[in-house]
TORFI-266447 format. One record per residue: residue in three letters; x, y, z of N, C-alpha, C in turn. Coordinates in steps of 0.001 Angstrom, whole numbers, plus 500000, padded with zeros to 6 digits. Example, Ala and Ser with C-alpha at 12.3 -4.5 7.8 and 13.67 -1.06 7.14 Angstrom:
! TORFI-266447
ALA513190494310507800512300495500507800513200496700507800 SER512850497750507080513670498940507140512900500030507870 
//
This chain:
! TORFI-266447
MET463392199154275014463120200574274136462883199978272744 THR462949198732272065462621198873270914461014198624270559 TYR460375197852271843459314197840272069458374198546271715 ARG459080199757273294457948201096272906457926201796271759 ARG459005201695270807458663202634269935458128202108269163 TRP457745200468268835456738200148267983455292200301268618 PHE455222200401269722453961200354269952453668202339270562 VAL454364203043269754454228204407270348453465204554268177 VAL454388204062267408454256204054266100452617203785265862 GLY452505202254266025451514201492266111449901202207266724 ALA450315202812267592448963203353267966448780205129267548 ALA449856205576267112449678206763266284449195206602264619 ALA449412205070264127448973204606262686447785204277263301 ALA446719203774264550445695203456264797444908205062264949 VAL445997205543265532444648207049265434444517207640264288 VAL445334207545263520445196208260262002444256207308261230 GLY443668205899261661442881205077261202441781205561261049 VAL441512205923262892440580206461263403439640207590262488 LEU440452208351263017440258209947262302439667210071260541 VAL440268208921259821440312209441258633438699208405258652 ALA438584207724259326437026206248259211435973207353259643 ALA436090208187260861435417209179261368435105210712260603 PHE435684210674259965435826211970258695435138210684257597 ALA434945209779256819434388209413256270432883208926256510 LEU432907208935257557431622208492258288430484210154258345 VAL430852211086259153430669212053259396430002212732258194 ASN431309212826257083430869213196255186429713211627254823 GLY429720210630255501428957209747254200429221208775253647 THR430508209042253186431225208524252091432482207958251811 PHE432591206569251621434211206726250948434738207101248966 SER433820207729248785433952207488247406433117209271246744 PRO433001209497245381432372210533245103430960209852244649 ARG430919208629244214429647207372244330428929207697245529 GLY429485207528246822428900207436247863428550208846247907 TYR429418209687248026428551211696248702427724211773247266 VAL427168211388245960426542211640245814425058211252246309 GLN425135209440246492423758208903247087423741209399248489 ASP424670210155249076424285210302250430423803211241250261 LYS424390212286249722423915214077249780422551214478248860 TYR422388213618247774421404214163247342420064213019246887 SER418909213250246097417609212494246178417541211977244961 ARG417300210311245218417115209381244345416390209436243246 ALA416441209677241791415664209994241181415567209322239802 ALA414796207466240137415276206617239775414001206659237840 SER413583207829238033412199207939236592413517208456235870 ARG414904209283236348415354209945235195416797208853234785 ASP416818207869235529418176206787235253418138206360233764 ILE419043206539233479419363206428231365419822204766231502 GLY419032203866230713418967202785230992418921201572232531 ARG420111200966232469420591199992233941422285201129233883 GLU422329201706233008424032202733233358424063203264234190 ALA423524204059233715423322205807234393422438205747235269 THR422513206126236817421526206009238117421512208040238187 ALA420416208109238237420191209811238657419721210002239800 TYR420260211090240247419713211926241567419936213883240881 THR418962213521242301418393215297242334418274215805243137 SER418831217584242284419312218910243579418698219763243468 SER418008220679244059417238222269244114417989222848243790 LYS419811222612243963420506223445243169420915223830241933 SER421836224890241333422059224660239976423279223701239678 PRO424018222970238412424791222465238430426222222791238815 THR426569224101238681427645225107239175427952224461240569 ARG426970224612241294426630224930242854426525223128243107 VAL425923221983242368426888220897242642427667220525242611 ALA428184220565241462429680219952241180430717221080242149 LYS430058222135242915431339222996243779431270221760244722 GLU430061221173245216429712220295246548430926219746246715 LEU430785218901245263430943217109244875432956217732244907 THR433149218428243989434306218843244243435055219509245223 ASP434718220217246002435351220365247217436055219025248055 ALA434894218368248270435302216762248406435779216090247653 TRP435623215909246575436444214456245970437027215294244275 LYS438356215721244804438790216311243086438737215604242304 PRO438180215544241249437734214774239531439417214894239151 SER439755213216238137440580213071237262440280214323236182 ASP439339214468235797438838215624234726437645215836234466 ARG437465217398233720436395218219234261436001219050233016 TYR434850219164232315434048219860231846433031220288231748 ALA432956221401231731431670222322231783430635223273229981 ASP429894223211230182429280223490228912427943224529229642 GLY427519224605228617425738225234228961424729223837228579 SER425647222347228400424707221061228931424723221133229983 GLY425985221258230874426324220514231945427600220565232621 VAL428346219985233627429332219234234402429628218320234138 TYR430436217699233713430980217010233260432057216629234415 LEU432681215428234923433277214973236096434050213743235759 ARG435143213458235463435326212490235533436522211424236297 TYR436056210429237065437143209911238347437271209016237673 ASP438664207912238774438950206987238437437694205390237226 ASP437124205532237958436105204252237466434438204945237126 ASP434674206193237915432982206905237773433336208345237377 SER431979208673236382431850209541236119430313210361236556 VAL430902211511237254429448212309237354429119213279236393 VAL427889213158235837427107214319234853426664215139235622 ILE426414216544235595425386217339236243424472218293234963 GLN423568217513235244422870218472234022421529219290234620 PRO420978220524234199420542221527234498418790220944234600 LEU418420221037235233416517221151235200416001222583235530 ALA414700222199235424413554223310235430414036224213237401 ALA414235223256237747414274223307239098415437222811240042 GLY416324222957239266417665222600239870418561221465238895 SER419271220224239711420172220119238614419857218139238757 VAL420035217690237662420017215474237608421311215512237898 ILE421986214651238549423276214089238608422849213153238692 LEU423995212314237029423682210955236767425353210388236961 LEU425248209136238184426426208222238605426642207014237035 GLU427801207291236525427977205796235536429390205462235388 LYS429741204174235097430594203878234903431361204830234258 MET433140204557233622433484205100232851433364204648231661 ASN433449203070231559433310202458230660431961202774229433 THR430890203147230273429841203366229931429676204838229483 ALA430456205921230376429412207217229961431026207575229138 HIS432158206944229004433024207794227824432287207341226716 PRO431600206443225955431578206939224592429824207735224780 ARG428955207547225702427849208167225498428247209754225292 TYR429245210005226468430107211638226256430511212443225595 HIS431755211449225423432596211760223899432289213082223081 SER431261212833222595431012213986221647431069215390222191 ILE430599215673223562430903216417223966432342216966224586 VAL432800215915225697433440216134226320435313215524225665 GLY434779214818224515436049214886223605437262214517224392 SER438087215676224249439564215051225270439662215576226076 TYR439207216411226680438635216683228266438718215898228696 TRP438461214983228432438521214088230355439300212571229841 GLY440704213167228949442122212198228650441566210932228822 TRP440927210171228215440806208762228376442168207993228779 GLY442131207821230059443470206552230535444210207121231194 ARG444056208678231469444897209537232714444763209179233976 GLY445386208868234614444320208728236090444003207605236164 SER443911206703235364443214205224235760444274204125234995 SER443190203030235195444266201644234397444230201527233587 VAL442837202357232129442854202014231374444524202601230497 ARG444581201439229566445768201841228902445536201282227463 GLY446313201749226180446371201517224825446950202623224101 GLY446256202443223137446994203609222081448023202455221084 GLY448587203493220538450323202439219440451155202003220056 PRO452072201320219401453331201178219658453995202012220903 GLY454561201614221867455641202375222489454848203272223848 THR453078203298223511451860203900224852452084202935225825 GLY452894203950227080451991203164228352453774202759228828 LYS454788202538228037455814202191227952457226202921228848 
//
């Protein structure tokens, strides 16, 4: 009887794994970065150096942000007239308006935070939800 119970538990775990993999394949992504790469058009001419990879959409920044945040909840979010700024654990997604739609910039947090700090300030809560630690005595203890 014990073997049977472990077989049932193992089979259930396998089914859950297959469902998660199928969901990811249907949505074409395992991360916010993969979601953007799969859903939007690559626009290399709009890249910012080697750090920020650009994509475009004919949709507004708020619409693109809604689609992305419905699929992947960000750690932090900030929006103003210049765009929508989403922070994930390792990546940022910045969605800015274009004359006909949006430019979506993917960038690692270690370069995005300094680039956008003057805009997002404390809204991105540097360190929350990520492995970044720092500060003074007693911080992170």
